[in-house]
N, C-alpha and C positions, 0 to 999 in steps of 0.2 A: 609429528605426534600421530598415534594410531587413530584410525577411523574404524569403528566396529558396527556390526549389526546385531540385533537381538539373538540371531541364531548362529552367527559365525564371528566370534570375537577375534580381534587381532588382524582383521582384514586391512591391508594397506592399500591406499589409493592416492593418486595424484602426487607422488613425490617419494614417499618411503624414506629409507635410510640415506640415500644419496642426497635428497633434497634437504634432509635435516642437517647436513654438514654445511649448507650454504647459509650465509648471513641473511636473516629475514628482517624486514622492516618492523618496527614496533607498531602494531596495529590494535593491540588490546587496550581496553579501558581499565582503570584501576579497579581491582576486585572482580572484573568480569573477563572471562567466565570463571566461576569457582566450582562448577559442577558440569557434568557432561551435557552437551547440547543435543537434542533429539531433532533430527531432520526427517519430516514426513515426505515421502515421495508417493504421490497418489496414482502411480502406474505400476504395472508388473515388473518384477526384477528382470534384468537382462536387456531391457530395451534401451534406446538411445538416451532418453531422459534419465533413467536410473543410472546408466553407466557414466553419464556426464556428471550427475550429482556426486557419485562416489569419487570420481577423479578430482573434481574441484574442491569438494569438502575435505578431502585428505590434506590438501595444501592449507585450507582454512584452519583446520585443527592445529596444524603445525604453527601457523602464524599467530593464532590466538593462545597457544600454549595450553590447550585442553583437548578433550575428546569430543568427537562427533559420532553419535549413533544414528545410522541410517535405518529408517523404519519404513518398509514398503506397506502401503495401505491402498491397494487398487480397488476399483469398484465404481459403478455408476458414472463412467466417463470421467473419473477424477473427483467426483463429488464426495465420496466416502472419506478420503484422506483430507480433503479441503475442509469439510465440516468439522472434522476432528480438531484441526488446528484453529479454526474459528472459535471453538469452544474452550481452547486451552488457556491456562493461566498466562497472562501476558507479561512474562518475566524475562524474556530473551532466551529461554531454554527449550522452547518448542517452536520450530520453524517449518515452513512449507516450501518445497522445491516444485514450482508449478510451471505451467506452459499455457498456450492460448485457450485451453479449456476454461481457464480462470475468467476470461472475458467473454467466452461464448456461452457457457452453461446457464448463467442466470437469465439469458434471453431465450434459451432453448426450453426451459422448464420453469414453471412457477414454484416448483418444489426443489430447487437446487440446494436450498438450505444455507446459502451464504450470499452476502453482498460484497463484491470484490473491492469496493472502495470504502464502504463503512466498516467492514469487519477485519480489514488487513492494512498493514503499513508496508509499502514497497521497501525493499532493502537494496537489491541490485539485480539488474538483468545480467546474467552471467555469460550466456552463450546463445547461438542461434544457427539455424540451418535454413537456407533458401530451398523452397520446394521446386522440384523438377517436373515438368509435364512430359510423361513418357508414353510410348505407344509400342505395341508388339511389332515384330518384323513383318507380320502379315497384314498390318493395317493398310487401308486403301489410301494412305498418304505418307509422305516421308519428311515433311517439313511443317512448321506451324502454319505457314500461309496456306499450304495445301489442305491442312486440317480444317481451317476456317472456311475455305472454299467448298470443301466436301460437306461440312456440317450445314452450311447454308443451302446447299442443293439437296440435302437429304435430312430435313428436320425430323428429329425424334428417332432416327435410325441408329445413331451412334450411342454407345454406353460408356460410362466411366465408373470405376470402382473406388471405394474408400473403406477405411477401417470401421465405419459405422456412421449412423445418422448424427449429425452435429459435430463430427470430428473436424479438426482444423482443415485437412485437405478437402473435406466436403464443402464447408462454407466458403473456402477460398476458391474452389472450382465454381461454385454457384455465383460468386462475385464476378469472376472472369467471364462466365457465360452471359451473365446479365449485361455486362458492359459491352460485350461483343454482339449481343442480340442473337445468341445461338440456343438451339433446343437440343440438348444432349441428356439422355436418361441416366439418372444416378442409380447404381446398384450397390447398396450397402452390404458389407460383410461384417462378421464378428471378429474383427482384428485385421491388422495390416498384412499379416503373412498370407492368409487365403486370398485377400484382395490382390496382392502382388502375384501370387501363383496363377490366378485366373487371367491376369493381364498378360503374363508371359505366354500362357497357353492360347491367347487370342480370343478368349471367351468374352472379354470386354476390350474396348479399343483405346482407352485412355486411363491415366491415373496420375495424380500428383504424388510424388514420392521424394525421398531424399537421395542424395548422391551416395551416402553410406550404404543404403539398401540396394541401389540400382547399379552400382559400379561394376560388379562381377558380370551381371547379365548384359550390360552395355558392352563390356570388353569381349564377350563371346559372341555378340551380335544378335542375341535373341530379342533385344529391345533397343529402341533408339530414343534419345532425348530430343524433344521438339523445341523446348524453350525452358528458361529458368526464370523463376519469379523473384528476381532480385533487381535492385536499381542498376547494377552493373554486371557485366559478364563475369563468370567465375574464372579465376586463373587456372583452375583444374579443368575447365571445359571452355576454353577460349573460342571455340567454333560454334558453341551453342548460344543462340541469341536470347536476349531477355524478352519476356512478354511485353514489357514496356516499349520495346522497339517495334512492335506490331500494332501500333495504333492505340495503346493504352498507357500513355505517359504516367510515370510514377507508380505503376502497378507493382505491388509486392505481395508475396505469400511467404511469410517468414515464421517458421516454427521456432519460437524463442523459449528460453528456459531461464527462470529466475527465482529468487528467494523473496518471500514475504513473511511477515510476522503478524501475530494477532494484534489488533488495535489495542492501544494502551501499553505496549511494550516500551520500556524506558528509552528515552532518546539516546542515552549513553551507549546502551546495548546496540541500538540500530546503527549508530555511528561506527562503533567498533566492528560490527559485522560487515557493514558496507565497505570499510577500508580493507578488511581482510579478503572479501570477495573480489574487489577490484584488483588487489595485489595478486590473488591466486590466478585470476584470468589472464594476468600479464606475465606470470611466471613462465620462463622459457620451456621448462619441461612439460608443464601443463599445456601450454600452447602447442607444442609439438605433438603431444599425445592426442589432443583434440583434433588437430589438423589431420592426423592419420585416420581419424574416424569420420572425416568430412564435416566436422563441427567447427564453427568459427567462434573463438572466444571474444567476449565483449567487455563486460565490467562497467556498470554505470553507477551514477549516484542515485540515491533514493528519489530525488526530484525528477531525474531523467526517466527512470522506470515508471514513476507515477504518471508522467505525461503519456507514455506509450499505452498504459492501461486505460487511461481516460480517453484516449483517441480510439482505441479498439472497441470499447463497449458499445457506443452508438453505431459504429460501422457494422458489427456483427448483428446487432439488433435489427438493423434495416435489412440486411441480407436475409436473415431468418424470416422476417415478415414477407419480404418480396418473394422468396422461394417457397413460402408456406411450409417451412421445415418444422416437424413435430418430433419431440423426443420419443424414443422407443418405449 
């Protein structure tokens, strides 16, 4: 079925006509949906989260036998779109496609305008990307171990960039530095693109980034990957060690993407949406297209997603307190 935006109707994502010819599992509930579903993406169009949402929800629309309207509502680090969904009628027809900002922002600012557990019902964690610790070719180290040695010998002399204060790479980097006992200066940028550009140019020495963004520069040799923040090495980068291998067992830095609904949304709608999202994440075509973007499909139950959210909230609260991070 079609997935549309308010400005470009008829945009196909995650399957299109080819997928429509395949037999799809019955995932809809009786009578739901009987009108278009509006999915709010609280980030700018064209980014990884937005592209993933359009791809996955195209398949969800097909499975549910209805339309999904993608509505971009960026601003305030994701708070604008998130607040909009928190105030929406809880009828199953307004959803939020969110990321770790959902568990970070309430601890970052007293004015985030939402409570991630009180105001929302988890539906499914859809996909994820492990962060890569990257460095420019000119950095005074070539491996993670050399980085740690250099940072310990030169406290406060290294810098790392991020897309902004309180962004997921920022708090993840602070968590890693805290556990390693390192002093590295954070340089926030207004967006991931300029933060990456200055890393490649050598103006900063470190950045947590995604494989999708880093792959081309890695291939041409202008940057190198020091480590990946996943439990296991990536099949795409088998020679890049995990951060966990370097004295931080269990350490992860995962940019996840998932769907939540306003509290009070009927259980039948949550169940139908969860089944459709899990089926979409396991669809071969969706999986292949996500893989080409460096994104790992997941697909969880509401309970599994709820556990992830509940685990992250106190983790990021402590990191923000320890690092004395303040919202811009």
